[in-house]
N, C-alpha and C positions, 0 to 999 in steps of 0.2 A: 504494500500500500504506500501511497505518497505520505511523506511526513506531515504531522499535524503540529502547528506551532501555537504556543500560548504565551501571552505577556499581559501585564496589568500595571496600573498605578503609574502612568506617565506624569500625571499632575501638571500638564502644560498650563502655563500662565503664572507659575511661581518659580523663582530662582532658588537653586539649592547648590549641590556640588558643581553643577554646571548651569549656565543661564538657560532659561526656557527655550529661547530660539536655538541655541546650540544643541540642546537635548532633542528638540523637534527634528533637527537635521540628522542626528544620530539615529533616531527612531525610523526616519524615512530610509536611511541606509540599511537598517535591519530589515525593514519590510522588503526592500529590494533583494536583500540577501535571501530571505525566506522564499520569495517568489522564484528566484533563480535556482534554489535548491530543490524546486519541485513541490512546494507546499501543496497539500491537498486541501487544507483548510487553515485559516488563521483565526484564533480566538483572542480577542482583546477584552480582558476580563474585568473591566470597570475602572473608574477614575482616570479615564484618558485625559480629562481636563480638571484643573483645580476648581473650576466652576463652569457650569454650562446651563443655560436656560434659554429655551426657544420661545420667543414671542411669535405671533401669527406671521409677521413679516420681518422679524429682526432676529439675528443669531449673534453670538459673541464675536467680537472682532478677533482676527488672527487665525493661526493654525492652518493657513491655506496650504502649506506644504504637506502636512499630514493628511488633510482632507483630500487633496488632489491625488496623493499617492494611493490612499485607500480606494478612491474611485477608479483609478487606473488598474489596481489589482482586481477589483470586482469586475471591471469591464473585460479583463483578460480571462475570466472564467474561474478564478479562485475565490471561493466563498469567504467572506470576512464576517465573523460573528462578534457582535459587540454587546457586552453586558453593561447595564447601568450600574454605577457605584454610588456611594453615599455623597460624592461631590458632584456627580453629573447625572442624577436620576431624572432630570427634567428634559429628557429627550422625547419629543412629541411627534416625530415623523420626518423631520428634515433630513437626517442622515440616511434613513431608509429610502426616501424619495430621490434625494440628490446623488447619493453615493452608491446605493444598491446593497447596503449591508443588511444583515438581519439583527434586530434588537431583541435582547432577552432582559426581562425585568425580574425574573426569579431564576434560581438554579435549575439546571437541566441535567438529565441523565442521558449520556450518549455511549454508543458502543463503537470502538475502533478495533478492527480485527476481532479478537476474542476477548478484549479487555473492556471492562465497564468503567466509565468515567462519570463522576458527579462534579459538575462545573458550576461555579457561581462566584460572584465578587466576595461574598462572605459576611458582609455587614448584616448585623442583626441575628446571626446564627449562634447557637450555643447559649450557655447560661450567662448571666450577668449583663452589663451594659444596658440596664433598664432605661436609663435616661435617653440614650440614643434611640432605643426601640420605640419609645413614646414619641420622640421627635420625628422619627421616620414616618409614623402614622400621620402626623400633622403635615409633613412635607409631601406625602403621597395623596393627601386629601384633595379632590378636584376643586372644592370651594376655596381652599387655601391657595392652590395654584392659580386659580382665577383671580383672586384678590392680589396676589403678588404680581401678576401680569399687568395689573392696573397701574403699578408704579412705573415711573419713567426709568428706562434702562440704566441711565447714569446712576440713579439712586439705588436701584435694586442690585446692580452689580457691586456697588460699594458696600452695601450691607452684606452681600454674600461673601465677598473677599474678606471682610472683617471676621465673619464666623468661621471661614475656612482657616484663617490664621489661628483663631482660638482653638479650633479642633486639633491642630498640630501641636500647639503648646500644651494641650491637655493630655497628650500621649507621648511623654518624653522617653518611654522605654521601648519604643518601636524597634530599636536596634539590638535588643537583648531578648534571648529566649527565656521565658518566664517559668519554665517547668511545666510538665504535663497537667498539673492541677490548676494552672492559671492561664493556660492557652485555650481560649474559648472555642476556636475553630477545631483544634485537636480534640477537645471534649465532644464537640458536635459529631465529629467523624467517628469517635469511639462509640458513641451512643447509636449512630446510624447503622453501623455494621452489625449490630445485634439483630436487626430485622431485615437488612438488605445486603445483597452481594455486590460490593463495589471494590474494584481494584485500585482506583486512584481518585482521591478527592483533590480537586484542583481549585485553589482559591487565590484571591489577591487580598487586598485590604490590610493585611497584617504588616506589610512593609519590611518583611524579613524573609530572605530565601530559606526555606525549610524543606527537608526531605525526611519524613519521619515514618518509620515502620510501626504500624499500629499493633495493638495487643494480640490480634489474631495471627500475627507473624506472616501476614499475606498482604493486606491492604496498606496503602501508603497515603499519608497526608502530605500534599505538595503545596507549599505556598510560593507563589511566583516572585515574591519580593517587590522591588520597585525600580524606577529609572531615575529617581532623584539622586541616588548614590551608586547603585550596584549595576544597572543595565542588565538585569537578570531576566531570563526567559526559560521556557521548557519546550522540549521537542520530543514527540513520540514517533518512533520510526517503525512501528508495527510490532516491535518486540519489547522495547524498554522505553521508559520515560526518564529524561535526564534534564536537570537544571544546568544551564550554561550562562555565560556572560559575554556580552557583545561589546567589543572595544572598551573594556573596563579596566581601570587601574585600581579598582577597589573590590575585587571579588570576595564574597563571604557566603558561607553556607552552614546552616546548622543541620546536622543529621545525627541520628542515633544508630545508624547502621552502615554508613559509607565511610571507608577509611580515609579518603582523600577528597579534595575539591574536584568537581567535574571540570570540564574544559573552561578555561578562563577567557577565551576569546572565540566567538563564533562557534 
């Protein structure tokens, strides 16, 4: 089978280890690389943008290199699957209509070869984080979205960028593995395998590259990390799923079963 590529948490619009514009250009090169390697599908698993909100006739400024590249890849016949994240859940049809992507708002289960994948951004899954779960209900409410859309884009984007910054400050330990009892997505995966046969749980949101063998000694929890610092992604070649790093000078992987880092470039 053709390889399947996964990446998440680009957070375009905010500067970090690299400027947002530089990071966008790196992501475009990665998409070119995946297409040239014969990608069968490309999954972008949430938080592509640090903030995204679609008005009826207005979308956020910028990101034209990424959007153009995604459209080019879709036009070439390679499906691009985009998941909404907690920073860009307000996708209302523009990317589907203009680029040709498929949008997912909830986790999906897919089979590649003979392996079963549970794929989603990861926000709101597992125990804990009750404050965000309540906030997500509010943000997902059609009436609240309608009221927000009544604000002028200049004001609404300023409010959103303020809360985006607050969200990052509230999670200072994103670069540290917190242990199996405190990693909510890992706990979700452990609970899910009690009643479902899943080979790979593939999430974003956590901002830490993780490859964790679950308690049944078969299923694995994969966190895709992010592109603010690591440029991490995963590729499934039909037999194995591997986390890799693209043009990265800062590779890092937490794993409870792998002896060494996977490939650090491409």
